[in-house]
N, C-alpha and C positions, 0 to 999 in steps of 0.2 A: 504494500500500500504506500502510495506517495504521500509524504508529509507536506503540509502547506508551507509556504515560504516564510510566514511569520514564525512558525515553530522552528524551522530550520535556522532562521536567523537568530532566534533566541538561544538555540543550542550553540551556535557559533560564538555568540557573545559570552555565554557561560563558559565555553571552552577557552575563550580568551582569558577568562579569569582563573583558569587552572583546574576546572572541573573535568576529570578524566572520563566520567560517564557521559558528559555532554559531548566530548570529543568523539566518543564511540557512536553516539546517536547521530551526530552531525555527519560522520563519514558514512554510516549505514544508509542514511536518508538520501545522500547525494551520489553515492558511488556509481549506481547504474546510469545516472544521467551523464556523469563525467566520462565513463567508459564509452557510452554510446556516442557522445560528442567527439571524443578524440578519435574513435574508430571512423566516424564520418569524415572528419577533417583530413585524416591521413589516407583513408581508403585501404588501410592495412589492419584488419582486425587482430592479426597476430602481434602487432606492436601496441595494441590498446592497453593491455595490462601494465606494461612498463610505463607508458605515458600517464596512465591513471595514477600509478604509484608516485611518479615524479611530480605530478600535479599536487597530490596530497602532501608530499614532503615540502614543497614550496608554500602551500597554503598554511600548513601548520606552523612553519617558521614565520610566516607573515601575519598569523592570527592576532598577535598582540597589537598590530596596527589597524586591524579591521574595526571600523567604527559603526557599522550598521546603517550607513547612509543609503545603501542599496541592499537588496536582498542578498543573503549569503550565497544563494545558488548562483545569482548573476556574477557576484564577485569571484566565486570559484570557477565558473566557466570562462571568465576572462583570464584567469590564471592558466586554465587548461589550454586556451588558445595560444597564449604566450609560450607555454611549454612545448607545444607542437611546433610553433615557429622556430623556437630555439633549437629543437631537434633537427629541423630541416637545415638550418644555418650550419650547425655542427657537421651534419652529413655532407654538406656541400664543400666544406673545408678539408675533409678527409679524402685520402686516396682510396679508390675502389680496388679491392683485391679480386673480386669475383663479380661477373656480370649479374645483375639482379634478375634479369629475365630467366637465366638458367636455373637458379635455385628456386625462384618463385614458381616456375612452371613444373619443376619436379615436385614441389610440395603440393601443388594443386592436383597433380595426377594421383597422388596416394590418398587424398582425402575422399571419403565416401560421398558420392553424389546423390544417393537415393534417400537421404534423410528427409523427413517432412519439413517443408519450408525452404529447403536448400535452393532449389531452382527458382522459387519465387524471390528469395533474398538476392540471388544473383541478378534476376530480371529487374528488381526494384533498384539495385545499385546501378545498373546500366542506364535505367531511365533517369535516375537522379543525376548521374554523371553528364547526361545530355543537357541538363538545365544550366543556365548561366549561374555563376558562383553565388551572386547575391541572392537570387531566388532560391537556389538549393539550400543555402545556409538558413535563410528565413524559414523555409518549409521544414527542414530537419529540426531546428530549434523549437518551433511551435508545435509541429505535429508529432515528431518522433520523440523528442526530449520532453515536450509538454510545457514549455515555458510560456508565460503570458506574453502577449504582444508588447506590452510596455517594457518588460525586461529584455526582450530581444532587441527592441529599439535602443535601449540603454547599452546593451552589450555590443551592438554593431555600430553605434554612433549615428543613427538616422532617426527620422520621425516615425511615430507609431503608424501613421497613415501609409508611409512608405513600406513598412513591414507588412501591413495588411495587403497592400497592392502586390508586393512580391510573392506572398503566400498564395494569394488568389490566382495570380498568373502562373505560378508553379503548378498549382492544382489543375488549372485548365490545360496546361501543356502535358502534364502526366496523363490526364484523362484522354486527350487527343492521341498521345503516343500509344496508350493501351488499346484504344479503339482501332488505330491503324494496325497494330500488331495482331489483334483478333481478326480483323478483316483479312489481313494477309494470310493468316492461318486457315481461314475458311475457303479462300480462293484456290481451286485445284491448280497443280503445277502445269504450266504451259498456257494458262488463261490469264488474261489481264482484266482488271476490273474496269 
């Protein structure tokens, strides 16, 4: 069950004061959102656990400076975004020893594909990847992570109306893409619509 933002923020403020039980409740209440968000940003679910842990290490070190002016969830997702950006910057500076495509394709070949939801998850990821980044981020944060439009606006630095517009346009594009894919699946091979 998802905790409301006031409760999560209260836990963060109590954790800031040194309450270990509040720290645990804060982490439990936000962990799934942070993991889902970093997995979306990177497109690498296998890196999400490490990035989630790095996010919490940074957040817990910064907790004494958290003043509660925004919700703790928004504050935490901003830290998660910076953690991902820093990871990309660090990776860009390092020499690559092995081509990513080689190990990634090998890992994908050994993963089971018949699990429930596996193919749908891949299809959704492909559909989301086709969206412009601003629309995709707004859609993921509101629909998949479940943040209110106001928090997404604060997190992304734009107006609430802009977030609403981006989410609406993303939904429209996803619906059109799904309709096109279903239509293409119904048309027999060799016939054009």
